[in-house]
C-alpha positions, 0 to 999 in steps of 0.5 A: 515570543514571536520567534518561538511562534515562528518556530512552532509554525515552521516545525508544524509545516515540516511535519505536514510536508512529511505527512504529505510525502508518506500519503504520496507514498501509500498512493503510489504504492497502491498504484503500483500494487494495482498495475502489478496485479493486472499484469500478473492476472493478465499473464496468468490468463494467457498461461491458462488459454494456451493450447489444449495440446502443448507443442512438446514437453517442455512447453507444457512443463513450463506453463505448469510452472508458470501456473505456480510461479505467477500466483507466488510472485503476485502474493510476494508483490502484495506482501512487499507493498503492504509492508511499505504501506504499514511503514508509512502508516507507521511514520504518519502515526509517529508524526501526528504523535509528534504534531501534537507534542509540539502544539500546545493548544488543547486537542478540540482547538487543533486543526485535524491533520488528515481529518478526524480519527474516523475519516483517517480510518476510512481513507486508510481502509483500501490501503490496508485492505486491498494488498491482503485482499489480492493476496487472498484471491491469488492464494485461492487461485494457487490452491484451487 
């Protein structure tokens, strides 16, 4: 019986480590998002503050092109990072389900992983809402 308990504990520890790994990936993805968006907003501001009278026609064309491409690139980055975050959340949900199946204590007696459902939802609000928020802002800039 002790071996069964040790195996169950090892399994639960492995699941917890995987959840922590996915959680860290989510944090990293949000950091990438914020860094990329600050870089792209800066680039966009630089292009917007270019000279009123461009040096030549090619400069004006490239500036106009950049004013369209930078928001498109930013929206693309938002979508890709959002997909990565959704993937991590899906994996964590499956790991939570596996943990519930592996642990035979009644629901109320198990320690919560990543807090309660409410705290988990509140904690995931930023990863789930920040990428679409950036994308909406860029879309507004692009369509303005």
